[in-house]
Kinemage of the C-alpha trace (Angstrom):
@kinemage 1
@onewidth
@group {chain A} dominant
@subgroup {mainchain}
@vectorlist {calphas} color= white
{ca unk a 1} P 39.943 171.355 67.506
{ca unk a 2} L 43.574 172.423 67.301
{ca unk a 3} L 46.273 170.403 69.025
{ca unk a 4} L 48.066 172.193 71.867
{ca unk a 5} L 51.412 173.628 70.910
{ca unk a 6} L 54.641 172.243 72.343
{ca unk a 7} L 55.211 175.488 74.227
{ca unk a 8} L 51.830 175.183 75.956
{ca unk a 9} L 52.524 171.642 77.199
{ca unk a 10} L 56.109 171.982 78.386
{ca unk a 11} L 56.424 172.612 82.135
{ca unk a 12} L 57.612 175.934 83.427
{ca unk a 13} L 60.787 176.278 85.469
{ca unk a 14} L 58.704 176.548 88.640
{ca unk a 15} L 56.814 173.358 87.789
{ca unk a 16} L 60.078 171.541 87.067
{ca unk a 17} L 61.513 172.660 90.396
{ca unk a 18} L 58.334 171.631 92.232
{ca unk a 19} L 58.406 168.211 90.520
{ca unk a 20} L 62.074 167.764 91.393
{ca unk a 21} L 61.471 168.625 95.051
{ca unk a 22} L 58.477 166.279 95.194
{ca unk a 23} L 60.433 163.420 93.626
{ca unk a 24} L 63.394 163.912 95.973
{ca unk a 25} L 61.084 164.037 98.992
{ca unk a 26} L 59.292 160.852 97.949
{ca unk a 27} L 62.601 159.141 97.175
{ca unk a 28} L 63.974 160.045 100.588
{ca unk a 29} L 60.846 158.748 102.305
{ca unk a 30} L 60.919 155.451 100.381
{ca unk a 31} L 64.575 154.987 101.323
{ca unk a 32} L 63.658 155.550 104.982
{ca unk a 33} L 61.440 152.473 104.693
{ca unk a 34} L 64.614 150.363 104.523
{ca unk a 35} L 65.159 151.107 108.224
{ca unk a 36} L 63.196 148.578 110.336
{ca unk a 37} L 63.351 150.859 113.377
{ca unk a 38} L 61.729 153.646 111.358
{ca unk a 39} L 58.976 151.236 110.299
{ca unk a 40} L 58.429 150.322 113.932
{ca unk a 41} L 58.210 154.011 114.846
{ca unk a 42} L 55.590 154.604 112.144
{ca unk a 43} L 53.598 151.631 113.445
{ca unk a 44} L 53.776 152.843 117.039
{ca unk a 45} L 52.548 156.279 115.964
{ca unk a 46} L 49.490 154.591 114.440
{ca unk a 47} L 50.176 155.710 110.875
{ca unk a 48} L 49.538 152.226 109.479
{ca unk a 49} L 45.942 152.475 110.719
{ca unk a 50} L 45.424 155.670 108.686
{ca unk a 51} L 43.780 154.891 105.335
{ca unk a 52} L 45.262 158.037 103.733
{ca unk a 53} L 48.775 156.959 104.735
{ca unk a 54} L 48.203 153.456 103.329
{ca unk a 55} L 46.996 155.024 100.070
{ca unk a 56} L 50.190 157.092 99.998
{ca unk a 57} L 52.264 153.912 100.414
{ca unk a 58} L 50.363 152.354 97.499
{ca unk a 59} L 51.065 155.465 95.432
{ca unk a 60} L 54.792 155.082 96.176
{ca unk a 61} L 54.809 151.667 94.494
{ca unk a 62} L 55.810 153.516 91.321
{ca unk a 63} L 59.351 153.224 92.697
{ca unk a 64} L 59.245 149.502 91.850
{ca unk a 65} L 59.515 150.443 88.178
{ca unk a 66} L 63.132 150.192 86.943
{ca unk a 67} L 62.798 153.776 85.707
{ca unk a 68} L 62.567 154.958 89.332
{ca unk a 69} L 64.137 152.067 91.281
{ca unk a 70} L 67.543 152.981 89.853
{ca unk a 71} L 67.633 156.009 92.157
{ca unk a 72} L 67.357 153.920 95.339
{ca unk a 73} L 70.456 153.255 97.423
{ca unk a 74} L 68.700 150.750 99.697
{ca unk a 75} L 66.756 148.109 97.737
{ca unk a 76} L 65.387 146.679 101.000
{ca unk a 77} L 63.115 149.721 101.013
{ca unk a 78} L 61.178 148.217 98.097
{ca unk a 79} L 60.872 144.891 99.908
{ca unk a 80} L 59.484 146.638 102.982
{ca unk a 81} L 57.177 148.760 100.814
{ca unk a 82} L 55.790 145.572 99.252
{ca unk a 83} L 55.294 144.011 102.688
{ca unk a 84} L 53.468 147.105 103.923
{ca unk a 85} L 51.155 147.351 100.899
{ca unk a 86} L 50.497 143.662 100.217
{ca unk a 87} L 46.771 142.889 100.428
{ca unk a 88} L 47.327 139.529 102.173
{ca unk a 89} L 50.503 139.888 104.260
{ca unk a 90} L 50.403 143.660 104.737
{ca unk a 91} L 47.951 143.884 107.649
{ca unk a 92} L 49.774 141.172 109.613
{ca unk a 93} L 53.165 142.794 108.949
{ca unk a 94} L 51.919 146.227 110.002
{ca unk a 95} L 50.373 144.805 113.172
{ca unk a 96} L 53.518 142.819 113.996
{ca unk a 97} L 55.642 145.961 113.703
{ca unk a 98} L 53.469 147.608 116.321
{ca unk a 99} L 53.000 144.678 118.697
{ca unk a 100} L 56.284 142.754 118.492
{ca unk a 101} L 59.109 144.945 119.825
{ca unk a 102} L 61.854 142.557 118.683
{ca unk a 103} L 60.679 142.377 115.060
{ca unk a 104} L 62.586 145.523 114.063
{ca unk a 105} L 65.741 144.152 115.662
{ca unk a 106} L 65.269 140.829 113.846
{ca unk a 107} L 64.748 142.580 110.498
{ca unk a 108} L 67.821 144.750 111.079
{ca unk a 109} L 69.897 141.649 111.878
{ca unk a 110} L 68.744 139.892 108.701
{ca unk a 111} L 69.523 143.019 106.709
{ca unk a 112} L 73.029 143.167 108.164
{ca unk a 113} L 73.589 139.468 107.446
{ca unk a 114} L 72.508 140.028 103.848
{ca unk a 115} L 74.928 142.931 103.441
{ca unk a 116} L 77.744 140.896 105.018
{ca unk a 117} L 77.295 138.127 102.467
{ca unk a 118} L 76.921 140.295 99.395
{ca unk a 119} L 79.925 140.235 97.077
{ca unk a 120} L 80.794 141.972 93.828
{ca unk a 121} L 82.530 139.840 91.227
{ca unk a 122} L 83.838 140.526 87.762
{ca unk a 123} L 80.976 138.445 86.363
{ca unk a 124} L 78.247 140.432 88.089
{ca unk a 125} L 76.775 140.735 91.513
{ca unk a 126} L 76.167 137.525 93.417
{ca unk a 127} L 75.041 136.445 96.853
{ca unk a 128} L 77.652 134.486 98.746
{ca unk a 129} L 77.250 133.049 102.234
{ca unk a 130} L 79.798 134.685 104.529
{ca unk a 131} L 82.388 132.302 105.917
{ca unk a 132} L 83.768 132.862 109.385
{ca unk a 133} L 87.402 133.906 109.113
{ca unk a 134} L 87.088 134.678 105.401
{ca unk a 135} L 88.222 138.275 105.900
{ca unk a 136} L 91.323 137.165 107.806
{ca unk a 137} L 92.249 134.652 105.098
{ca unk a 138} L 91.953 137.357 102.445
{ca unk a 139} L 94.197 139.679 104.435
{ca unk a 140} L 96.810 136.914 104.866
{ca unk a 141} L 96.850 136.275 101.105
{ca unk a 142} L 97.313 139.990 100.431
{ca unk a 143} L 100.186 140.092 102.943
{ca unk a 144} L 101.915 137.182 101.129
{ca unk a 145} L 101.652 138.987 97.786
{ca unk a 146} L 103.041 142.238 99.204
C-alpha cells in the first residue's frame, strides 16, 4: 500500500482557519475559568452536573501541557481546571461552588493576594509576601534619587 503524499495530508486553508478558531475559543474558555465568579455562575446553572460538560473539561486538560499553557494569561485557570476535573476533590469543589455563596469571593480574595505579592526580579520570578507600606517606602526611595 502506498504512503499518502504530503499534499494529501496537509490541512487546507479552511481546515487551518477552523482549527485556529477552535483553539482560540477553547483558550478563551479556559482563561474564563480563572474567574471564581464565572465558576460560581457555571455551578449555579447546573453545568457541573452535566456529564458532557465534565468530559469537555477533561478534554481541556491538554492546556496543562507547556506547548499550550504558554498561551494562557491567567495561570490560575489551570489550577481551577484541575480542581474541577480532579477525581477526588472535584465533586466537592463543584458542589461547594454551587452551595457556598462566599466561596467565589474567598477565591477571588486569595487570587488578589497572590497577585499583590508576586514580584519580578532580575534572577527570575519569585513569590514575595507583600509588606504593608512597602509601596510607600519604594516611592520615597525613588523621590530621594530624583
